C-alpha positions in Angstrom: 46.6 0.9 24.8 45.9 -2.9 24.9 42.4 -2.2 26.2 41.7 0.3 23.5 42.9 -2.1 20.8 40.6 -4.8 22.3 37.7 -2.4 22.3 38.3 -1.5 18.6 38.5 -5.2 17.6 35.2 -5.9 19.4 33.6 -2.9 17.7 34.9 -3.9 14.3 33.7 -7.5 14.8 30.3 -6.3 16.0 29.9 -4.0 13.0 31.0 -6.7 10.6 28.6 -9.2 12.1 25.7 -6.8 11.9 26.5 -5.9 8.3 26.7 -9.5 7.2 23.5 -10.4 9.1 21.6 -7.5 7.5 23.0 -8.4 4.1 21.5 -11.9 4.6 18.1 -11.1 6.2 17.6 -7.5 5.1 16.5 -8.2 1.5 14.2 -10.9 2.8 12.5 -8.5 5.2 12.2 -5.9 2.5 11.2 -8.0 -0.5 9.3 -10.9 1.1 7.1 -9.6 3.9 5.0 -12.2 5.8 1.7 -12.9 4.2 -1.6 -12.4 6.0 -4.4 -14.7 4.9 -7.7 -15.9 6.3 -6.3 -17.6 9.4 -4.9 -14.3 10.6 -8.2 -12.5 10.3 -10.2 -15.4 11.8 -8.5 -14.7 15.2 -10.1 -11.2 15.2 -13.5 -12.4 14.0 -13.0 -10.4 10.9 -14.9 -11.6 7.8 -12.6 -13.5 5.4 -15.0 -13.7 2.5 -17.4 -11.1 1.0 -20.3 -13.6 1.3 -20.0 -13.4 5.1 -21.4 -9.8 4.7 -23.9 -11.0 2.2 -22.0 -9.6 -0.7 -22.2 -11.2 -4.2 -18.8 -11.3 -5.7 -16.7 -12.7 -8.5 -13.3 -14.2 -8.0 -11.0 -13.2 -10.8 -7.3 -13.7 -11.6 -5.7 -10.7 -13.3 -2.4 -11.6 -15.1 0.4 -9.0 -14.9 2.8 -8.2 -17.7 5.3 -10.7 -16.3 2.8 -13.4 -15.9 2.0 -13.2 -12.2 -1.6 -14.0 -11.1 -3.3 -11.4 -8.9 -6.1 -13.0 -7.0 -9.1 -10.5 -7.0 -12.6 -9.9 -6.0 -15.1 -7.8 -8.0 -18.1 -6.7 -6.0 -20.7 -4.9 -8.1 -23.0 -2.1 -6.9 -26.4 -3.2 -5.8 -27.9 -0.3 -7.8 -26.9 1.9 -10.7 -23.2 2.3 -10.3 -21.8 5.7 -9.2 -18.2 4.6 -10.2 -15.6 2.0 -9.3 -13.2 2.1 -6.4 -10.1 -0.1 -6.4 -8.9 -1.1 -2.9 -5.1 -1.4 -2.4 -3.9 -3.0 0.9 -0.8 -2.4 2.9 2.5 -4.3 3.0 2.1 -7.9 4.3 -1.7 -7.5 4.2 -4.3 -8.8 1.7 -7.6 -8.0 0.2 -9.5 -9.5 3.1 -8.7 -6.3 5.1 -10.9 -4.3 2.6 -14.1 -6.4 3.0 -15.8 -3.9 5.4 -14.8 -1.1 3.1 -16.3 -2.9 0.2 -19.5 -3.5 2.0 -19.9 0.2 2.9 -19.2 1.5 -0.7 -21.2 -1.2 -2.4 -24.2 -0.3 -0.2 -23.7 3.3 -1.2 -23.7 2.7 -5.0 -20.1 1.9 -6.0 -18.5 -1.1 -7.6 -15.5 -2.2 -5.5 -12.5 -4.2 -6.8 -10.1 -5.7 -4.3 -6.9 -7.7 -5.1 -3.9 -9.2 -3.4 -0.8 -7.4 -4.5 2.1 -9.4 -5.9 3.8 -11.5 -3.3 0.8 -11.0 -1.0 -2.3 -13.0 0.1 -3.3 -15.5 -2.6 -1.4 -13.8 -5.4 1.8 -15.1 -7.0 5.2 -13.4 -7.3 8.5 -13.8 -5.5 9.1 -10.2 -4.5 7.3 -7.0 -3.3 8.7 -3.9 -4.9 6.5 -1.2 -3.3 5.3 0.3 -6.5 8.1 -0.3 -9.0 6.2 -3.2 -10.6 3.0 -2.8 -8.7 2.0 0.4 -10.5 2.0 -1.6 -13.8 0.0 -4.4 -12.1 -2.7 -1.8 -11.2 -2.8 -0.6 -14.8 -3.5 -4.2 -15.8 -6.4 -4.3 -13.3 -7.8 -1.1 -14.8 -7.4 -2.6 -18.3 -9.4 -5.7 -17.1 -12.2 -3.5 -15.6 -12.5 -1.6 -18.8 -12.6 -4.8 -20.9 -15.8 -5.9 -19.1 -18.6 -4.8 -21.4 -21.2 -6.0 -18.8 -19.8 -3.7 -16.1 -20.8 -0.1 -15.7 -17.4 1.0 -14.5 -17.9 4.7 -14.6 -15.1 6.8 -13.3 -12.3 5.0 -11.4 -11.0 6.0 -8.0 -8.3 4.4 -5.8 -8.2 3.9 -2.1 -4.8 2.8 -0.9 -3.6 2.2 2.6 0.1 2.4 3.6 2.0 0.6 0.7 -1.3 0.7 -1.2 -1.4 4.5 -0.9 2.2 4.7 -2.3 1.2 2.4 -5.2 -1.9 4.5 -5.8 0.1 7.8 -6.1 2.7 6.2 -8.3 0.1 4.8 -10.7 -2.0 8.0 -10.8 1.0 9.8 -12.1 1.1 7.6 -15.2 -2.5 6.5 -15.8 -4.9 9.3 -16.6 -7.9 7.0 -16.4 -7.7 7.3 -12.6 -9.9 10.2 -11.5 -9.5 10.4 -7.7 -7.2 9.0 -5.0 -7.4 8.5 -1.3 -3.9 7.9 0.2 -4.1 6.7 3.7 -0.8 6.6 5.7 1.5 6.7 2.7 5.3 6.8 2.9 7.3 9.4 0.9 10.1 7.4 -0.5 11.2 3.7 -0.1 14.7 4.7 1.0 13.3 6.9 3.8 10.8 4.3 5.1 13.5 1.7 5.1 15.7 3.9 7.2 12.8 4.3 9.6 12.2 0.5 9.8 15.9 -0.2 10.2 16.1 2.1 13.2 12.8 0.8 14.7 13.3 -3.0 14.2 17.1 -3.5 14.1 17.8 -0.5 16.3 20.9 0.6 14.3 20.8 4.0 12.5 23.8 3.4 10.1 22.8 4.5 6.6 25.6 2.5 5.0 23.7 -0.6 6.0 20.6 0.7 4.3 22.6 1.1 1.1 24.1 -2.4 1.2 20.6 -4.0 1.8 18.9 -1.9 -0.9 21.6 -2.6 -3.5 21.4 -6.4 -2.8 17.5 -6.1 -2.9 17.6 -4.3 -6.2 19.8 -7.0 -7.7 17.6 -9.8 -6.4 14.3 -8.3 -7.5 15.6 -6.4 -10.6 14.2 -3.0 -9.6 15.4 0.5 -8.8 14.6 1.6 -5.2 15.2 5.2 -6.0 12.3 5.2 -8.4 9.9 4.1 -5.7 9.1 7.6 -4.6 5.5 8.9 -4.1 7.1 12.2 -3.4 8.6 12.4 -6.9 5.4 10.9 -8.5 3.1 13.4 -6.9 4.3 16.2 -9.1 2.5 14.4 -12.0 -0.8 13.9 -10.2 -3.4 16.5 -11.1 -6.6 14.9 -9.9 -8.4 15.3 -6.6 -6.4 13.6 -3.9 -7.3 13.1 -0.2 -4.4 12.5 2.2 -5.4 10.7 5.4 -3.0 10.2 8.2 -3.3 8.6 11.7 -1.6 10.7 14.3 -0.7 7.7 16.5 0.9 5.8 13.6 4.1 4.1 14.8 4.8 2.4 11.5 4.8 5.3 9.1 5.4 8.8 10.3 2.4 10.9 9.6 4.6 13.8 8.6 5.1 12.0 5.3 1.5 12.5 4.4 1.8 16.2 5.3 4.9 16.4 3.1 3.1 14.8 0.2 0.2 17.1 0.7 2.4 20.2 0.7 4.0 19.1 -2.6 0.7 18.3 -4.4 -1.2 20.6 -6.7 -4.8 21.5 -6.1 -7.4 20.0 -5.7 -6.1 18.3 -2.5 -7.3 17.7 1.0 -5.8 16.6 4.3 -7.7 14.6 6.8 -6.1 13.7 10.2 -7.4 10.8 12.4 -6.5 11.8 15.9 -7.2 8.6 17.7 -6.0 6.0 15.1 -2.8 4.2 14.5 -1.6 2.3 11.4 -4.0 -0.6 11.1 -7.1 0.5 12.8 -8.2 3.6 10.8 -11.4 2.0 9.4 -12.6 0.9 12.8 -11.5 3.8 15.0 -12.1 6.5 12.3 -15.8 5.4 12.5 -18.7 7.1 10.9 -17.0 10.4 10.6 -14.2 8.9 8.5 -16.5 6.7 6.5 -18.7 9.6 5.6 -15.7 11.7 4.6 -14.6 9.0 2.2 -18.1 8.7 0.8 -18.4 12.5 0.3 -15.0 12.6 -1.4 -15.7 9.7 -3.8 -19.2 10.9 -4.4 -18.0 14.3 -5.4 -15.0 13.3 -7.5 -16.4 10.2 -9.2 
C-alpha cells in the first residue's frame, strides 16, 4: 500500500510539473515561433534577396489594421502581366523562402508579391495567430495591390505553404477578389495540429494540456483558436483550389489535405508529391510540380 501511495504521489507530481511547464512554455511555442531570416538561408546557399536572381523588386511596408508593419517585396512581371500571385510562407519561415518561386512565375508572366507574416521575418507583431488576424492582414495586402494605379494587377491568386496555406483558405472564404488558391501542406484546424505537435515534440498525448495552453494563448494574443479552421472556412470557398500534399511530411499529416479536398466544392484538384517532405516541395517536386502550378495559375488567372 505504501508503495502504491508513493507511486501515486510521484505520478501526481510529474503531471503537475508537466502541466505547469507547458502552461509557461506552451503559449510561447504556439504564439512566438522562432524567426528565420537571411542568416538561416545563407547556410544553404539559398538567395536571400531577389536581386541575387537578377529580379527587380520594390521593398514595401504594408500596415495592418492594428498598425503592424508587414515587410514585403513586389516583383513585377517582365512582360504583360498574366495576373498577380501572393506568396504566403509557413510558420517560422519568411518571404525569402519564396524567391525561387517568384523567379519562376515572374519569368512566366506573373507579378509576385511576397511578405513576412506578422511575427515573422522582418515584420512586426508580438504574436502569430495562424489566420485569425493574418487573414485580415492579407486583405490589406490585396487592398494595397489594387491601390497601385501603375500596376497591372489582373486577377489575384494565392500560393500558401503550411500555415500560409491555412491563411490562404481562411482569406479566400471572406474576400471574393481572390480567384484561385494553391494550398500546399495545409492543416485542418489549429486545435488538431496543436495536438499533433504536442504528441510529437512534448511526447505527451493529454488533451487537457492542449486546452490549458490554448486558453492561455487565447488570452495573451486576444484571439479565438476555435475560429482558426480551414476545414470550416473551406465551405465558403467557391473558386478553383489546388491541394498539394507531401506524402513524407512529418510536420503536418497529409491526410488533412485530403480531408480539406473532400469537403471542398468543385472546381478542385489534388496533387500528391510522393518524394517530398514538409520543407522541400519546391526543390524535390521539380519541373513536374513547377509546371503543374504554372498550368493551374495560367488556367485560373
